[in-house]
N, C-alpha and C positions, 0 to 999 in steps of 0.2 A: 653517551648518556644524555637524556633529555633534561633541559634546564628549567622546565616549567616548574615553579613553586607552588603553584596553585592547583595541583591535580586533583584533589578532592572536588574543588568547585567547579574545575573544567569538566570533570566527568559527570557531575550533576547537571551542568548546563547542557551538555551534549546529549544526555539521556533524556532531560526534560523536552529538548527540542525533537527528539525521535518520539517521544510520547505524544506530542501534540500533533505531529503529522498523522500518526496511526489514529489517534482519538477523533481528529477532524474528518477521518474517512467515514467513520461509523456514527458520531454524534448527530449528524444531519438526518439519519433515517428515521429516527423517533420524532424528530421536529417536523418532518416532511408534511404530515397530514394538517398540522396547525398552521404552518406558514403558507401552505398552499391555499388553505381557505381564507387566510387572512389577506393575501395578495391576488386571490382570484385566478390561480393557475388551473388550467385544465389537466386531465389525467395525462395527457401525452406530453404537454409542455412541462409538467412537473419534473419530468425525468432530467430536464436540463439543469436543475439545481445540483444534481449529482454530476451530470454529465459534462458541464462547463468546466468543472475542476479537473476531471479526468483528462479531457481533450487537451487543456493547456499543460496540465502536469506531464503526460505522455509525449506531447510534442517537443517540450523544451528541456527534457532530463539530459539529452547527451550533450548539448551546448552548455547545460549548466554544470556538467562535470568538467568539460574543457576549460571553461571560464575559470573555474575554481583552481584548476591546475596552474593556469597561466597568470591570473591576476592576484592569486592568494585565497586560500581557503577561509581564513577568518575574515577577509573583506567581503567575500561572498556570503558568508554566514551571516553577516551583519545586514547586508543588502537583502538578502532573502527573508530574514526576520522583520525588516521594515515593510517589504511588500506584503508578506503574510499577515502582519498586524494591520496594515491600511485596508486589506481586503477584508478582515474580521470586522474592522470597525465600520467599513461601508456596508457590509451585509447586515450587521446590527441595525444599521440606520435606515435600510432600504424601505422605501414606501411603494415600489412598483416592481414588477417582474423583471425588467430589463436591467435596472440597478442591482438587484440581487444576483441575477446571473453573471454581470460585470464583476461583481464582488467575488463570486466563486472562481471566476477565471483568473482574477488577480491572486487569490489564495493559492490557486494551482501553479501560477508562475513562480510564487514565493516558495512553494513546496518543491518545484523542479529544481530550483536552485540551492535550496537547503539540504535535501536529501543526499546529492554526492559531497558536498562539502562537510557534513558531520561525520560520515565514515572516514574521510580523508584526515579530519582533524584528530579522530581517535588514532589513527596510524601515525601522525606527527607529533601528538602531545603525550604520547605514552611509549615507553621503550619496549623493544621487540621482546617477546617472551611472556613469562607469567603476567607481568604488569599489564601489557597490551591486551592479552587474551581475557584477563578479568574485566578490563574496560569494555572490551567488546561485547563480552557476554552480558553485561549490565545494559549496554546501549541497545543491543538487539532484543533483549528481554523487554524492555520498555516498549517496543514496537509491537509485540505479540500481545502484551497486557493491555496497551492502549486501545487495540481493536475492540476489546470487550469492555472496557471502561467507558468508552464513547456511548455505547448504548445506554448503560446505567446512568452516567451524568446526564446524557440528552434528556432521559425520561424525567429525571428530578428537576432540571432547569426549565424544561418545556412546561411542566406542571405547575410549578411553584412561582415561576418568574415570567416566563414566555419564551416563545421560539427566538426571539432576538438575542437572548442570553447565550444561546449556544455559539453565536458569534462573538458576542463582548467578552466571553471567559478567556479568549486567546489574547486580548489586547494587553492586559497587564503582564502576561507572561512574556510577551515579544518585547514589551519596553525594559523588562528587567534583563533579558537576555541581550538586548543591544546595549545596555549600559555595562554589563560584566564582561562581554566578549573581549573587548580591548585589554582588560585586567587580567583575565584568568587563562585565555587562549594564546598559545604561541603561534605566530603567523607561519604559514607553510605554502611555498609555491615553486614552481620550476624556475630555477635560475639559468637564464639564457640571455644573450646578447640582444637578439632581436625576436620580438613575439610575433608569431604567425597564427592568424586566427581561422584560416581556412573558410573564407566568407562563402564560397561557392557550396563547398560541403555543408556548411551550417544551414544556409537557405534550404539546399535540397532536402536535407534529412528533416528539419524541422517542419517544412511544409508537408512532406510526405507523411511523416508521423501524423501530424494533425489530421490530414485526409483520411489515413487508414483508420485511425480511431474514430473518427466522425463516421465512416462507413459502418464499422463494427456496432456503434452506438445506435445509428439510425436505421439500420436494415431491419431489426427485428420489428420496427414500428411500420415502416414504410414498404418493406419487402426486399429480399436480397437482390432481384433483379430489376428492382425500379430504377428508371432513368435518374430520378432524384437523388439516388445513393450510389448506384453503381458507377456513375461517372466519376464521383469523388474517389471511389477505391481504386478505379483504373488509373487515375491521374496520380493517385498517392504511390501505387506501385511503381509506375514509370519513374517518378522523382527518386524513389529509393534505389531503383536500378541505376539512376544517373548518379546518385550518391556514391555507389560502389566504384563506378567508372572513375569519378573524381578523385576518390580516396586512393585508388591505385596508381594515380598520376602525380599526386602531391607530395612534396618532401616531408611536410609536417601535417599529417592527416588529423581530422578531427577524432576518428576512430581508427587506431592503427589495427590492422587487420591480424597483427601477430597476436593480439590479445585472443583470438579465437583458437589459438593452439593451447591456450591454458586450459586443460581439461577442468580444473577446479572452479574456474570463472565461468566457463559455459555450463558445467553442470549445476553451479549455483543459480544462474540465470534462469535455466530450465526449470529448476526446482521452484524458484520465485513465481515463474509463470504458472506453474501447475497449483502452487499453494494458493495464489489468487483466484485461480479458476474454480477451485473447490472451496476452501475455507472462506476466501473472501466474499463469496456469494452468499455465505450462511446469514449474514447479518441482515441482508436485503429480504430474503425469503422468511427468515423467523420473525422479523418485524412484521411483515405481511400477514403471517399466520396469527401473531398476537393481536394485532390490531384490525385485520381485515376478516378473519375467521372467528376468533374468539371476542372481537370487539372489546379489548381491554383498553382503558385510558393510558396516556403516554407514561404516567409514573409507574403503574402496574407492569406495562410492557418492558420499561427499562429495568426496574427491579428484578424481573424474571432472568436477567442475564447476570445477575450476582453470582450464581454459582460457577458460571463461566469464567468470570473473572478471578474468583478465588482458585479456581483449578489451573488457570493459566499461571497465576503466581506460584503455585506448587510445581507445575511443569518447568517453570524457568530455573527452580532450584535443583532439578534432576539432570540439567544439561551437563554439568561438569562431570558427573558420575557415568552418565550415559557415554560421553565422548572418550573417556578414559578407559572404559570397560569394553566397548564394542566398536568404537570409530565412527566417523563422520557419516559414512554411507548407511550403517546401519541405524544410527540414530534419527537420520531423515526417514528411513523406510519404516521405523517403528513409529515415528510421529505421524506420518502419512497413514499407517495401518490403523492407529487409534482413531484419526479422523474418519476412516473408511467406516469402522465400526459405529461411531457416533452418528454418522449420516444414515446409515442403515436403520439404526434406532429411531432416528427422526422421520424416517420415510414412512413410519407407522402412525402418525399423528392423524387425528380425525377431527371432524366437525364438532362432535360432541366432547372433545378433550378438554383439558384445563392447563394452566400454567405449569402445574406439578408434572405434567406428561413429559416436558421437554427437558427435565433436569439431568436423567441419566445420560442422554445423548450429548447435551452441551458439556457436562463435566468431562466426559471422555474426550470430546473435541478440544476442550480448553488445555488439557495436558498435551495432546498432539500438536496443537498450534504452537504452544512455547517452544516445544522440541524443534520443530521444523523452522519457525521463523528466526530463531536465534542462530541455529546451526548453519543455515544456508548462507548468512552473512560472514559467518567464520570461515566456512569453506571457500567462499569467493574471494576473500582477502589474501588467500595464500599465493605466494609467488608473483605479486603485482609489483612492477617497477614504481618506486616513490613518486616519479614525476607523472605516472598514469593513474595513481589512486583515485582520482575524482572521476575519470572517464569509466575506469573499472567499476566504481560504485555506481554510476549511472547506468551501466549495462544490466546489474542486477535489478535496479529500481525500474528500468525500462521494461524488463522481462515481467516483473511483478505488475506493472501498470497494464501492458499488452494482454498478459494473461488473464487479468481481471475482465477486460473489455471482450476478449475472445470468448472466455468461459460463459460470460452472462449471455452474449449474443447466441451461442450455440444452445444453451439451455433454454432460452427464449423460443428459438426456432423449433426445438423439439417438443416443447410445450404447445405451440400453436398447431404443429402437425398432429400431436396426439388428440387435441381437443378439437381439432377441426375448426378453429377459431382464431381471428387475428385481434380480438379484443384484448385491451390493456388488462394486466392482472388487477389493477385497482379498481376497474369497473365490473369484475366478474362477481357472480353470486358466490356466497360462502363455500357452497359444495364443490363448485368448478374450481375455485381459488385454492381450495384445500388439495384437490387432486393434482393441480399444477405444482404447488409447493411439494408435495410428495415426489413427483417425477423429478423436480429440481434436485432434491436430496439424493435420489438414487443415481442420477448423473454425476453428481459430486463424489459420491462414493465410487463410482467407476473411475473418475479422474485420478483419485488417490491411489487406485490399484496401478494404473499406468505410471504414475509417480515413483512408486517403489521399484519398479522395473528400472526406470531411468536413473534412479539414485544409485543403484549398483553398477549400471552400465557406464556412467560417466564419472563418478567420483572415486577417487583412491580410498581405499579402506584404511585410513591412517588414524590411529589412536592418538588423542591428545590428552596428556596428563595434568596440564597446567591452567586449564580454563575454569574460571570461577564465576558462575553465571547466576549468582544470588542477586536478589532485587531490592535495592535501596531507594527506590524512587519514592517521593512523597505523595501521597494520595490521601 
């Protein structure tokens, strides 16, 4: 029986931490044009405001998961919040491009430590069964809803206060979280006589992941076979192969390979990758459509995502009923199917359209997004040893991060080939940009179709009757 006497506050704290991670992923998209103009970013360099976060986040996830297991999940939660808050403060105060990119990297490091610790704290602060499942449902739902709220909030803040406020908004939240964490969260870590940190494995996988993510981010800009990018991809691949050799020979590996025998965990990681490759790219391309094709100001662009936010709330409330009636695999498949339908509707957007034209597609996508995001984390938490909760969570988050990078890179490569141009999307004429965006949505729809097959192939069709995925987050 868990002895935490502040479970309500603990759940609120962990749910809000998940919310700001998801929110921070999308809030920056609406602010990009304003901050790019203010700090003098070129079209190509502006991508690094997004990529710096992804690069560090993806590179440090596994070590973040392992450190949370060994040093304590609550302790890593506090350290992560501190780093995330400092990065947010530095970003808001930035007066140069390099300072802003460093700030985004610092946010990414905080996120890499925060993501594994929050899910592990859900597992350790709430009793197994209905209580834990309800907490996990609310926590995961905050991630799905946060993705859509980020664009709405980004539009409001950028228009009425300035792009700096999209960074500053995180600072008071992280301060409150740091104060409350020692009071409301019960510490959880692996109890062992001697800690082993697997330094060789840590260095090889972190460096390898960073180089692979860099290759995926930069290749659509410089070319997949360019010496300036391919070299990093090759070195990254070699380092990851070295990591596999190291892990097979060490007594206490950073990533125990027995975890790969857990079908639910692997299925959840694959679904997370496909979710980011499809749903995760929506925000970038739809923001481009609103601002680059329709030339809407930031506030209108942000408000256009309100139907998506509302439908995501509604979708989160359906998770319990779906899991108890059709099971995990079918819930994920239905969510992906709804996403595919939404993307097909969005593929019909035109240069002469308006903000109302996106509503049918994004409403359907919002429901599907909530079903998939919530369920994939619930599925991935099944059958994980308590001492490996952090690294297990990191595997799902790594799949999500790599999937987003691969998905965007593949979409950009196909767009370049179809248009016969390597020009950045931001520099395209409205007609070409609209065609590129339509292509992106068709590819996203194809990815959801693949995800449906993988859901049934990898995940057990287990019905869960005690998840309660209602949404209690304060917005």
